[in-house]
Structures are given as structure tokens and as C-alpha cells.
C-alpha positions in Angstrom: -36.2 -97.4 26.1 -36.7 -94.8 23.5 -33.1 -95.1 22.3 -33.5 -98.9 22.0 -36.7 -98.4 20.1 -35.1 -96.0 17.6 -32.1 -98.3 17.1 -34.5 -101.2 16.4 -36.3 -99.0 13.9 -33.1 -98.2 12.1 -32.2 -101.9 11.8 -35.7 -102.7 10.6 -35.5 -100.0 8.0 -32.1 -101.3 6.9 -33.4 -104.8 6.7 -36.3 -103.8 4.4 -34.0 -101.7 2.2 -31.4 -104.5 1.8 -33.7 -107.5 1.3 -36.9 -105.9 -0.1 -40.4 -106.4 1.1 -41.2 -109.1 -1.4 -38.4 -111.3 -0.2 -38.5 -110.6 3.5 -40.9 -113.4 4.4 -38.6 -116.0 2.9 -35.6 -114.8 5.0 -37.8 -114.8 8.1 -38.8 -118.4 7.6 -35.3 -119.5 6.9 -33.5 -117.8 9.8 -36.1 -116.5 12.3 -36.8 -113.1 13.6 -35.0 -113.6 16.9 -31.7 -114.4 15.1 -32.1 -111.5 12.7 -32.5 -109.2 15.7 -29.4 -110.6 17.3 -27.5 -110.2 14.0 -28.6 -106.7 13.7 -27.3 -105.8 17.1 -23.9 -107.4 16.3 -23.7 -105.5 13.1 -24.5 -102.2 14.9 -21.8 -102.8 17.5 -19.3 -103.7 14.9 -20.2 -100.5 12.9 -19.8 -98.1 15.8 -16.5 -99.7 16.8 -15.0 -99.0 13.4 -14.7 -95.2 13.9 -16.0 -92.3 16.0 -18.1 -90.8 13.1 -20.4 -93.8 13.1 -20.9 -93.5 16.8 -21.7 -89.9 16.5 -24.3 -90.6 13.8 -25.9 -93.3 15.9 -26.1 -91.0 18.9 -27.9 -88.4 16.7 -30.3 -91.0 15.5 -31.1 -91.9 19.1 -32.1 -88.4 19.8 -35.0 -88.6 17.3 -38.3 -88.2 19.1 -40.8 -88.2 16.2 -41.0 -91.9 15.3 -44.3 -93.4 16.1 -45.3 -97.1 16.0 -45.5 -97.4 12.3 -44.6 -100.3 10.1 -40.9 -100.4 9.3 -41.6 -100.4 5.6 -43.3 -97.0 6.1 -40.1 -95.4 7.3 -37.4 -94.5 4.8 -33.7 -93.8 5.3 -34.4 -90.4 3.8 -36.9 -89.7 6.6 -34.4 -90.6 9.2 -31.8 -88.3 7.7 -34.3 -85.4 7.3 -34.8 -85.6 11.1 -31.1 -85.2 11.8 -29.9 -83.3 8.7 -29.0 -80.2 10.7 -26.8 -82.2 13.1 -25.1 -84.8 10.8 -23.2 -84.5 7.6 -24.9 -86.3 4.7 -21.6 -88.1 3.7 -21.1 -89.4 7.3 -24.7 -90.5 7.4 -24.4 -92.5 4.1 -21.1 -94.0 5.3 -22.7 -95.2 8.5 -25.5 -97.0 6.7 -23.2 -98.4 4.1 -20.9 -99.8 6.8 -23.9 -101.1 8.7 -25.2 -102.9 5.6 -21.8 -104.4 4.9 -21.4 -105.7 8.5 -25.0 -107.0 8.5 -24.3 -109.1 5.4 -21.0 -110.4 6.8 -22.5 -111.5 10.1 -25.5 -112.9 8.3 -23.2 -115.1 6.2 -21.2 -116.1 9.2 -24.4 -117.3 11.0 -25.5 -119.2 7.9 -22.3 -121.2 7.5 -23.8 -124.1 9.4 -27.0 -124.1 7.2 -26.3 -124.7 3.5 -30.0 -124.0 2.5 -30.0 -120.7 4.3 -26.6 -119.8 2.8 -27.9 -120.6 -0.7 -30.9 -118.2 -0.2 -28.6 -115.4 1.0 -26.2 -115.9 -1.9 -29.1 -115.7 -4.3 -30.2 -112.5 -2.6 -26.7 -111.1 -2.8 -26.5 -112.0 -6.5 -29.8 -110.3 -7.1 -28.7 -107.2 -5.3 -25.5 -107.1 -7.4 -27.5 -107.5 -10.6 -29.8 -104.6 -9.6 -26.7 -102.5 -8.8 -25.2 -103.3 -12.2 -28.4 -102.5 -14.0 -28.8 -99.2 -12.2 -25.2 -98.3 -12.9 -25.7 -99.2 -16.6 -28.8 -97.0 -16.8 -27.0 -94.1 -15.1 -23.9 -94.5 -17.2 -25.8 -94.6 -20.5 -28.0 -91.7 -19.5 -24.9 -89.6 -18.6 -23.2 -90.7 -21.8 -26.1 -89.6 -23.9 -26.4 -86.3 -22.1 -22.7 -85.7 -22.5 -22.8 -86.5 -26.2 -25.8 -84.3 -26.8 -24.2 -81.3 -24.9 -21.0 -81.8 -26.8 -22.9 -81.8 -30.1 -24.8 -78.7 -29.1 -21.5 -76.8 -28.2 -19.7 -78.0 -31.3 -22.7 -76.9 -33.5 -22.7 -73.5 -31.9 -19.0 -73.1 -32.3 -19.1 -74.1 -36.0 -22.0 -71.8 -36.7 -20.2 -68.8 -35.1 -16.9 -69.7 -36.8 -18.3 -70.0 -40.3 -20.7 -67.1 -39.8 -17.9 -64.7 -38.7 -15.6 -65.9 -41.5 -18.3 -65.4 -44.1 -19.5 -62.0 -42.9 -16.0 -60.7 -42.7 -15.1 -62.0 -46.2 -14.6 -58.8 -48.2 -15.3 -60.5 -51.5 -18.8 -61.5 -50.5 -20.6 -59.6 -47.9 -18.5 -56.9 -46.4 -19.2 -54.3 -49.1 -22.8 -55.2 -49.2 -23.2 -54.9 -45.4 -21.5 -51.5 -45.5 -23.4 -50.1 -48.4 -26.8 -51.6 -47.8 -28.6 -53.9 -45.4 -30.2 -56.2 -48.0 -28.0 -59.2 -47.3 -28.2 -58.8 -43.6 -32.0 -58.3 -43.7 -32.3 -61.3 -45.9 -30.6 -63.5 -43.3 -32.9 -62.1 -40.5 -36.0 -62.6 -42.6 -35.0 -66.2 -43.4 -34.5 -66.9 -39.7 -37.9 -65.5 -38.9 -39.7 -67.3 -41.7 -37.9 -70.6 -41.1 -38.7 -70.6 -37.3 -42.3 -69.7 -38.2 -42.6 -72.6 -40.5 -41.1 -75.0 -37.9 -43.3 -73.5 -35.2 -46.4 -74.2 -37.3 -45.4 -77.8 -38.2 -44.1 -78.9 -34.8 -47.0 -77.6 -32.7 -49.6 -78.6 -35.2 -48.2 -82.1 -34.9 -48.3 -81.7 -31.1 -51.9 -80.6 -31.2 -52.9 -83.5 -33.5 -51.2 -86.0 -31.3 -52.9 -84.5 -28.2 -56.3 -84.7 -30.0 -55.8 -88.3 -31.0 -54.9 -89.2 -27.4 -57.7 -87.2 -25.9 -60.2 -89.8 -27.2 -59.1 -91.7 -24.0 -59.4 -88.7 -21.7 -59.6 -85.0 -22.3 -57.1 -84.5 -19.4 -54.3 -85.9 -21.6 -54.2 -82.5 -23.3 -53.2 -81.0 -19.9 -50.2 -83.3 -19.8 -49.1 -82.6 -23.4 -49.5 -78.8 -23.2 -47.4 -78.5 -20.0 -44.9 -75.9 -19.0 -42.3 -77.5 -21.2 -44.5 -77.1 -24.3 -45.3 -73.5 -23.4 -41.6 -72.8 -22.9 -40.8 -74.2 -26.4 -43.6 -72.1 -27.9 -42.2 -69.0 -26.2 -38.7 -69.7 -27.5 -40.0 -70.0 -31.1 -42.2 -66.9 -30.7 -39.2 -64.9 -29.6 -37.1 -66.4 -32.4 -39.8 -65.3 -34.9 -40.3 -61.7 -33.7 -36.8 -60.6 -32.6 -35.2 -60.9 -36.1 -37.9 -58.6 -37.5 -37.1 -56.0 -34.9 -33.4 -56.3 -35.4 -33.7 -55.4 -39.1 -33.8 -51.7 -38.1 -30.5 -52.1 -36.3 -27.0 -52.3 -37.8 -25.4 -54.2 -34.9 -23.6 -57.4 -35.9 -23.9 -58.7 -32.4 -27.6 -58.7 -32.6 -27.3 -60.7 -35.9 -25.1 -63.2 -34.2 -27.6 -63.4 -31.3 -30.5 -64.2 -33.7 -28.5 -66.9 -35.4 -27.5 -68.5 -32.1 -31.2 -68.3 -31.0 -32.3 -70.1 -34.1 -29.7 -72.8 -33.7 -30.8 -73.4 -30.1 -34.5 -73.7 -31.1 -33.7 -76.2 -33.8 -31.5 -78.4 -31.6 -34.1 -78.4 -28.8 -36.5 -80.2 -31.1 -34.7 -83.5 -30.5 -35.3 -83.6 -26.7 -38.7 -82.1 -27.1 -39.9 -84.9 -29.4 -38.5 -87.5 -26.9 -40.3 -85.7 -24.1 -43.5 -85.7 -26.2 -43.2 -89.4 -26.9 -42.9 -90.2 -23.2 -45.8 -88.0 -22.3 -48.2 -89.5 -24.9 -47.5 -93.0 -23.6 -50.6 -94.2 -21.7 -48.4 -95.9 -19.0 -47.0 -92.5 -18.2 -50.5 -91.0 -18.0 -51.6 -93.8 -15.6 -48.6 -93.1 -13.4 -49.3 -89.4 -13.6 -53.0 -89.8 -12.5 -52.2 -92.2 -9.7 -49.8 -89.6 -8.2 -52.9 -87.5 -7.6 -54.0 -90.0 -4.9 -52.5 -88.1 -2.0 -53.5 -86.6 1.3 -56.0 -84.2 -0.4 -57.6 -87.1 -2.2 -57.9 -89.0 1.1 -59.4 -85.9 2.7 -62.1 -85.8 0.0 -63.0 -89.4 0.7 -63.0 -88.7 4.4 -65.4 -85.8 4.2 -67.8 -87.9 2.1 -67.5 -90.9 4.4 -68.2 -88.8 7.5 -71.0 -87.0 5.6 -69.4 -83.6 6.3 -70.0 -82.5 2.8 -69.1 -79.1 1.4 -69.8 -77.4 -1.9 -66.1 -77.9 -2.8 -66.4 -81.7 -2.7 -70.0 -82.6 -3.9 -71.0 -86.2 -3.6 -72.6 -87.8 -6.6 -73.5 -91.1 -5.0 -72.8 -93.1 -1.9 -73.8 -96.8 -1.6 -73.1 -98.6 1.6 -75.4 -101.5 1.0 -73.8 -104.9 1.5 -70.7 -103.3 2.9 -69.8 -101.5 -0.3 -68.5 -98.0 -0.4 -68.6 -96.2 -3.7 -67.7 -92.6 -4.1 -67.8 -90.5 -7.3 -65.5 -87.6 -6.7 -65.3 -85.0 -9.4 -62.3 -85.8 -11.6 -61.5 -88.9 -9.5 -58.1 -90.1 -10.9 -59.0 -93.7 -10.3 -62.2 -93.4 -12.3 -60.5 -91.4 -15.1 -57.8 -94.2 -15.4 -60.6 -96.8 -15.3 -62.4 -95.0 -18.2 -59.1 -95.0 -20.2 -58.7 -98.8 -19.5 -62.2 -99.4 -20.8 -61.3 -97.9 -24.1 -57.9 -99.4 -24.6 -59.2 -102.9 -23.7 -61.7 -102.6 -26.5 -58.7 -101.8 -28.8 -56.8 -104.9 -27.7 -54.0 -103.2 -25.7 -53.8 -105.9 -23.0 -50.2 -105.0 -21.9 -51.3 -101.6 -20.8 -54.3 -103.0 -19.0 -52.1 -105.4 -17.0 -49.8 -102.5 -16.2 -52.9 -100.6 -14.9 -53.7 -103.5 -12.6 -50.2 -103.7 -11.3 -50.0 -99.9 -10.8 -53.2 -99.7 -8.9 -52.2 -102.6 -6.7 -48.9 -100.9 -5.8 -50.8 -97.7 -5.1 -53.1 -99.7 -2.8 -50.2 -101.0 -0.9 -48.7 -97.6 -0.4 -51.8 -95.6 0.3 -53.9 -98.0 2.4 -50.9 -98.9 4.5 -50.3 -95.3 5.4 -54.0 -94.3 6.0 -55.4 -97.6 7.4 -59.0 -96.6 6.6 -61.8 -98.9 5.4 -63.4 -96.5 3.0 -60.2 -96.0 1.0 -59.6 -99.7 0.8 -63.2 -100.3 -0.4 -62.9 -97.6 -3.0 -59.8 -99.3 -4.5 -61.5 -102.7 -4.5 -64.5 -101.2 -6.2 -62.2 -100.0 -8.9 -61.1 -103.6 -9.4 -64.8 -104.6 -9.3 -65.6 -102.4 -12.3 -62.4 -103.6 -14.0 -63.8 -107.2 -13.7 -67.1 -106.1 -15.2 -65.2 -104.5 -18.2 -63.2 -107.7 -18.7 -66.3 -109.8 -18.6 -68.0 -107.6 -21.2 -65.0 -107.9 -23.5 -64.8 -111.7 -22.8 -61.0 -111.7 -22.0 -60.6 -114.7 -19.7 -56.9 -114.5 -19.3 -57.2 -110.9 -18.0 -59.9 -112.1 -15.6 -57.4 -114.6 -14.3 -54.8 -111.8 -14.0 -57.3 -109.8 -12.0 -57.9 -112.7 -9.7 -54.2 -112.9 -9.0 -54.1 -109.2 -8.3 -56.9 -109.5 -5.8 -55.1 -112.5 -4.2 -52.0 -110.3 -3.7 -54.1 -107.6 -2.1 -55.7 -110.1 0.2 -52.3 -111.4 1.2 -51.1 -107.9 1.9 -54.2 -107.3 4.1 -53.5 -110.5 6.0 -49.9 -109.6 6.6 -50.8 -106.1 7.7 -53.7 -107.3 9.9 -56.1 -105.3 7.8 -58.9 -107.9 7.5 -62.1 -105.9 6.9 -61.8 -105.8 3.2 -61.0 -109.5 2.6 -64.6 -110.8 2.8 -65.5 -108.2 0.2 -62.7 -109.5 -2.1 -63.8 -113.1 -1.7 -67.5 -112.1 -2.6 -66.2 -110.0 -5.4 -64.4 -112.8 -7.1 -67.4 -115.1 -6.9 -69.7 -112.3 -8.1 -68.1 -111.5 -11.4 -67.0 -115.0 -12.1 -70.6 -116.0 -12.0 -71.3 -113.3 -14.6 -68.5 -114.4 -16.8 -68.9 -118.2 -16.7 -72.2 -118.5 -18.4 -71.9 -122.1 -19.5 -74.0 -124.6 -17.5 -71.2 -126.7 -16.2 -69.2 -123.6 -15.1 -72.2 -122.1 -13.4 -72.7 -125.3 -11.4 -69.1 -125.3 -10.3 -69.2 -121.7 -9.2 -72.5 -122.2 -7.4 -71.1 -125.2 -5.6 -68.0 -123.3 -4.6 -70.1 -120.4 -3.4 -72.3 -122.6 -1.2 -69.2 -124.0 0.4 -67.7 -120.6 1.0 -71.0 -119.4 2.5 -70.9 -122.4 4.8 -67.4 -121.7 5.8 -68.3 -118.1 6.6 -70.7 -119.3 9.4 -68.0 -121.5 10.9 -65.3 -118.9 11.6 -65.3 -119.5 15.3 -64.6 -123.3 14.9 -60.9 -124.1 15.2 -61.3 -127.4 13.3 -62.1 -125.7 10.0 -61.2 -128.1 7.2 -60.7 -126.7 3.7 -60.1 -130.2 2.3 -63.9 -130.5 2.1 -63.9 -127.6 -0.4 -61.3 -129.4 -2.6 -63.2 -132.6 -2.3 -66.5 -131.1 -3.4 -64.9 -129.3 -6.3 -63.4 -132.5 -7.5 -66.8 -134.2 -7.2 -68.5 -131.5 -9.2 -65.8 -131.6 -12.0 -66.3 -135.4 -12.3 -70.1 -135.1 -12.2 -70.2 -132.4 -14.9 -67.5 -134.3 -16.9 -65.4 -131.2 -17.4 -62.3 -132.3 -19.3 -60.8 -128.9 -20.3 -57.6 -129.0 -18.3 -57.1 -125.2 -18.4 -60.5 -124.7 -16.8 -59.7 -127.3 -14.1 -56.4 -125.5 -13.3 -58.3 -122.3 -13.1 -60.7 -123.5 -10.4 -58.0 -125.3 -8.5 -56.1 -122.0 -8.2 -59.3 -120.3 -7.3 -59.6 -122.6 -4.3 -56.4 -121.2 -3.0 -57.6 -117.7 -3.5 -60.9 -118.2 -1.7 -59.3 -120.2 1.2 -56.9 -117.3 1.8 -59.4 -114.5 1.6 -62.4 -116.0 3.3 -60.8 -116.4 6.8 -61.2 -113.4 9.0 -59.3 -112.3 12.1 -61.8 -113.8 14.4 -59.8 -117.0 14.4 -56.8 -117.1 16.6 -53.5 -116.4 14.9 -52.2 -119.9 15.5 -55.1 -121.3 13.5 -55.5 -119.1 10.5 -51.9 -118.1 9.8 -50.6 -121.6 9.1 -53.7 -122.6 7.2 -53.5 -119.7 4.9 -49.9 -120.2 4.0 -50.6 -123.9 3.7 -53.4 -123.5 1.2 -51.7 -120.7 -0.7 -48.4 -122.7 -1.2 -50.2 -125.9 -1.9 -52.4 -124.2 -4.5 -52.3 -125.2 -8.1 -50.7 -122.5 -10.3 -52.9 -122.4 -13.3 -51.0 -119.5 -14.9 -47.9 -121.6 -15.2 -50.0 -124.6 -16.3 -48.6 -127.1 -13.8 -49.5 -128.8 -10.5 -47.3 -127.9 -7.6 -47.4 -128.9 -3.9 -45.1 -127.2 -1.4 -44.9 -128.2 2.2 -44.1 -125.9 5.0 -41.9 -126.5 8.1 -43.7 -128.2 10.9 -43.3 -125.3 13.3 -45.2 -123.0 10.9 -48.5 -124.7 11.2 -50.5 -126.4 13.9 -51.3 -130.1 14.2 -54.8 -129.8 12.8 -53.4 -127.9 9.8 -51.2 -130.9 9.0 -54.3 -133.1 9.0 -55.9 -130.7 6.6 -52.8 -130.8 4.5 -52.8 -134.6 4.4 -56.5 -134.6 3.3 -55.8 -132.1 0.5 -52.8 -134.2 -0.6 -55.1 -137.2 -1.0 -57.5 -135.1 -3.1 -54.7 -134.0 -5.3 -53.8 -137.6 -5.8 -57.3 -138.2 -7.0 -56.9 -135.3 -9.4 -53.8 -137.0 -10.7 -55.8 -140.1 -11.5 -58.5 -138.0 -13.2 -55.9 -136.3 -15.3 -54.6 -139.7 -16.3 -58.0 -140.5 -17.7 -58.0 -137.2 -19.6 -54.6 -138.0 -21.0 -55.9 -141.1 -22.9 -58.2 -138.7 -24.9 -55.7 -135.8 -25.3 -52.2 -137.2 -25.6 -51.5 -134.9 -28.5 -52.4 -131.8 -26.5 -49.5 -129.4 -25.9 -51.0 -128.4 -22.6 -51.2 -131.9 -21.4 -47.5 -132.3 -21.9 -47.0 -129.6 -19.3 -49.4 -131.5 -17.0 -47.4 -134.7 -17.4 -44.3 -132.8 -16.5 -46.0 -131.4 -13.4 -46.8 -134.9 -12.2 -43.1 -135.4 -11.5 -43.2 -132.3 -9.4 -46.0 -133.8 -7.3 -44.1 -137.0 -6.8 -41.0 -135.0 -5.8 -43.0 -132.8 -3.5 -44.6 -135.9 -1.9 -41.1 -137.0 -0.9 -40.5 -133.6 0.6 -43.8 -133.8 2.4 -43.0 -137.2 3.9 -39.7 -135.8 5.2 -41.3 -132.8 6.8 -44.5 -134.5 8.1 -44.6 -134.9 11.9 -44.2 -138.4 13.2 
């Protein structure tokens, strides 16, 4: 049993590495888990039959005893190899996985020959993998080419310096008599080297200090990144280059003179990579990445000690608020809070690209950290960071960033549902409503949000009912929009997409899987994508949702048809609007999707 478990783990790891976690659900829907498992076994048998080395590698993998029941995406190929590195050669291990991947693809395409749609998906994945491989090859090729060019330039420069220096110093018409008779020319060269490096030292590291001071307005910790070991090493090189020529003046050795000149050339040539290094370090995106790397086991340990109220002087607690299910920790030098403080300042300066990068980076860190620890207090801590981000966005009145934050929270909620980590989703749903109410101060907007909130609260008390119908929410929203006479199509799109977010995040695990799984996917994929500015309805295969979910789907489709009529009325007043042209185009998508729905609907 253990051997079969380990083999299945290897296949799951391989599947995640080939397809990628973001595309895995699509493949599962198209082919089915049972068929993928069968394909994996076929690929494994074909691989071990190719040569004895593959069989040996597999036998060593089967001997692994330290795999627990973790998610496949949490186990890497490197981790597998580390467990058997003393028994298996790295080259044979890589060849085994390469052969397994190739056989897996071949059998997968053989199985897909009878299904054109499945084959199209697999072909698109293969093309994407090839594009990624080409892109990675291009990056490696150019990086190696640039490195080779720079090394060649460095060697040639040293050779030319030594060649001309030796030729010049040995020229009897110029320096030979002077060097033999007195040390003035030689000392002049050494003095010039020392003074030149001193001037460069002053200019370069003054610029570095000024740049660090300018960046420190975001956070004082940026100076720690700038003045790293690399900077200290450069300062040491220049300090030696300044002092040594002064000491060599008392010596008559030509070798020491050559050494001082070579040292000066090296110091000057190293300025190019140093400035490139400095440019990368002063980029705020790098600093965000650097700080998020500090969220490790020690960081989780600090949160755990605060959560369990086993506090020590080393980890003092500034505040702890558990009211309303919130957990908020202020750890000294908390990297999340430091990054959030930086984002507050750059948002006021209008650097929206970096703020979006911040949301994406924290989301990815959430996926990685929460999935490994599976603890509530860490998840709540992350979500509270997004909470404060929403407050900052509201203060700065950046609606499009607020929409981006909504999408980020929606992705986190989807991740929580897929990972059966539900405790945080109710907080996410309440959080979205909370700061949207603060942001949307206009009367008609407040009424819409209040109406949505009432409906969500009502749904919260009906978790145990299997006949939960989200079409009522869509219907009430449409009624409110008509009553308030809201004609801004962008705002309508916003709230329609918001419906999908709330429907997905509000349902808890207390409903049976066969009820909530299909409904969440149904609502999410039917949802209106306001970011793209168009209506889109997507139907799911019948086997993915239960009968009552199909009824809900039909009701929602009817409501969307009413939206279409309402948009037609708006069109008469806003035919010249560029946004409405995209709405008109989206109507054809609805008609097309309606035909797909009729084909897939159960009879």
C-alpha cells in the first residue's frame, strides 16, 4: 500500500508540474480524474519498460517513507530527489522524470483522439509549455551571452593594460632612465591611482547614500537592502585600492606597481555590474519580494505564540482583537505591515502598477504559506492586510484599484474553497461589503449595497437549506437598479460581478458538497466580468451540478435577459458611448451562450 501511495504521489507531482495549478481544473473537467489516474499508470509502466535505470529510480522512490498526506502541489520534484539523493544519480533521476513526462503526454494525446475538444485543450497546453520553454531558453541564452561578453571585455581590458603598461615602462626613451634614477614617475602613477580611486569612491558611494536616503522615505529598512554585503565588498575594494598605492611608494618593485594598476582596473570595471545591482535593489518590487520572503516558519511561530497567548519578551504583543472573528497582530517589524506602509505612500504618489504588484505578491504568498500551515490566525492576518489595503484605496478614491482588490479576494476565496479551508470565507464576504459601504457614499450606491447586504445576511441564516436560490439575489439587485434609475453601465457591471463574488464566498462547508460545489462554479462562471466590460454566460456540463442548480441557472438566465432589455433602454440615451459599444458586442456573446446552454440543459 505504501508503494502504491508513493507512486501516486509522484504522478500527482508530475501532473502539477506539467500542467500547472492554474490549468489543472480545466483538464480535470475535460478528461476526468479516473482517466488521468489510468493514463498515469500506463505512462509509468511504459517508462520503466524502456530501460533498467528507470526501474531502479522507481524502486528507490518507492522506498521513501517520509511522505505524509499533503496536497500534491505542496510536494516538489526536488523534495523527492533530496530523499533519495544518496541512492540515485541526479542524471538518472532527471531522465526518469523526463521520460515519464513524455510518455504521459503521448498517452494523453492517444486517449484524446476520440474527443476533438479535449485534444484542442491539450494542444493549447503543449503550445503554452513550448512557449514557456522558448522564453526560458531565450532568457538563459541572453544572460549567458551578456556574461560572456562582459568577461571577455574584462580579460581584454586587463591584457591591453598590462601590454601597454609593460611596453611603456620598458621604453628606454621615456621611463627607464627615470625609474632607475629616481622614483618620481613611478610615484606619480601610484599617487594618481590612489587619488583617482578616492574620487570615484566619494562620488559612487555618495550617490548610493543619496539614493538610499530618497528610497528610505518609504521605509527605513530599505537602507539595509542597499548597504548589503555587496556594497560593503565594493567599499572594501576601493579602500584597499586607495591605501595600497600609498604604501607601495616606498618599494621599488615593478610587480607591486603592476598589481596596483590591475587592482584599479578591476575596481573601475566592477562599477558597471554594481550600478545594475543597485538599480535592481532600489526597485520597490524587489523590496516587496524581499520583505515577503521573511514570512517563514519563524514568522508563523511568532503568530502562534501570540495566538496561544504564550507571550515572551522576545515577541511582545502590541494589540490583539478577536471581536467579530477578527485577528489582528502587530508584530515588531512585521514585513506585511512594513510593505503595507510602503504601499500607502506609493499609492498617494500615483504608482498604481506597484500597488497591483503588491496585491498579486501577497496573494501568492497567501497561497503558499496558508496552504502549508493551514491555521486560521495566519489566514486572518493576511486578510486583515487586504482589509487595510481597501481602506487605503477608499481614502485615495481609486475605484479601479478597489475592483482589483475585489478580484484578489475572490481568488483567495476560490483557493479556500478548493483547499477545503472555509473558515475565512465569511470574513472575506463581510470585508467586501464593509469597505464598499465606506467607498460608495452616493445615495443610490448606498441603497444598492444595503440591499445586497440584507440579502447576504438572509442567505447566511439559510445555509442548512438545500434549496438555496441565488437567483433571488440577482432579481433584487436588478429591481434596485431600476428603482434607483442607475444608468452608469460601468457601475452596473461592477455590481453584477460583485454578485458572483458574494455568491462564491458566502456559502460555507455546512452544505453538502454536491450542493455547494456546483452552485459556486455555476455562479462564478455565469458572473458578469466587469473588468473586461462585457456580459458573458458560461454553462457547465450537466454532471457538474445538481438538478436544483440547473433550476437556479435557468432563473438567473432569465434575469440576465431582463438586464439585456434594460441595457437596450440605456442604449437609446447613450449610443455614442464607447463603453456601450462593448456592451452591444457582449450581447452577441449572450445569444451565443444561450445556444450552448440549450444544448447542455437536461431534458
